[in-house]
Structures are given as structure tokens and as C-alpha cells.
Residue, then its C-alpha position, 0 to 999 in steps of 0.5 A: m631610237a636611232n641618233r642617225p639615219l639607219f637607211r641611206k636609200i631605197s635599193h629596191i621594192g620586192l613584189v611576189v608574183r605568180s610568174v616573173e616572165a609574165t609580169a616582166r612582159r606586162c611591165w615592159e609592154d604596159f609601162g616600159i619598165g625594163p630591161w629585165t634580168f632573171y635569176t634562179l635562186n636556191p640552195s646551190n647559190v644561196e647559203g644558209m637559207t633560214i626562215h624564223g631562225k630555222r634552216v628552210d631550203h627553198a627556191m625562187r625565180i627573180a627578175y630585176a629592173a631599174i626604175g631610175d635609181t630604184g630597183w623593181e624586183i619581182i619574185e616567183p616562189l618555186d616551191d611552197r616553203s618560202v615566205y614568198a609562197d606564204h605571201l602569195r597564199k595569204h595575200g596574192e600578188g603584190i608588194h612584199h618588202v622594201m630593201f634599204d641600203v645601210d652603211n654597215y650590215a652588221d650594225a644595221k642588223m643589230q639596231i633593227s633587232q634592238a628595236g624589237c623587230q624579228e628577223i624573218v629570213s636570212g641567208a647569203l647570196l654570193g657569200h654576202p649576207y642578207s636579212y628580212f625583218n618584220t618592221q610592220d609595227s614601226i614602218a609598216c612593211i617588211t625590211e630587207i638589208w644586205s651586205p652587197p659585193a664591193a665594186g668590181v666584184e663580178i656577179p654571175p650572168p643572169d639566166g635570162t633577160y627580157p626584152 
């Protein structure tokens, strides 16, 4: 049991969709969610992609918008190898994971693992590690944590925006 809160805040909620462009457009037109930034992630910009501890290169298109201080991330699998493609096959479109901010990525990863939660996915985006864990039995969702770039570190520009 944790003696202090592990999660500081919800950073974003991740959803799997069939088309990020169509979903972003509906979110904007129906509810004013946006503006959106789009990125394509694959082995050229994400290092060490693993699924259940095994190297599995895969690709996805993501779109990101803020709702207040919480992110809304939509993910479109671009192949059939990812956990996102698996989620789409089994459950259709919908919520996939919740990303929590943590004080220390390595400590959080160890604490989540010690709680008996299996790591599902890992990699490093822009050299910064991330992990998804099966926390379904404890907090009823998949949990993502990562070690974000420090303030002032330049993020590559998106490959698209909307509107």
C-alpha cells in the first residue's frame, strides 16, 4: 500500500478510434473540443516499442487537444500489431487508458509493478520512457505513466492541426 499518493493528476484520457481526423472534426463541430494537433508515431520516432515485454514495432496516428488542464488523446492504429488495434477489434471505439502524472517515473513504475500490475506496453518517445500497466483490478482502467521532457525542451512540430 502506498504511503503517499502516487498519481499527482490526470494528464490525459486516451481513446482508440477508427479515424483521428473524423473524430477530431466531430469533437470540434459538436462540442468545441480543440484545437487539435496530430502526430504519427512509429519506430522512426518511438524507441524500443514493446508489448508484454516483447519487441513489437507498430504505428499509430494520434491527435491531442486540451479540455481545461486535462488532455484528450485520440489514437488510430495504423497496423494490426498494437494494443490499440487489439482494443478496436475487441471493444470498438472508446476509452483505452488514463495517463497520470507522477513525481518520479522510475519509482512509480516500480511501485505499480510491486502492486502486481503487469506492464503492457513500453517505449521511449523523444527519448523519454513511457509504460502502460494493467491496473484493471485495482483502479478499473489501464494506466499510462511517462517521464516527460523538461520545461524548455523543444517538441517537434505536429504533422497536422485542426481547425
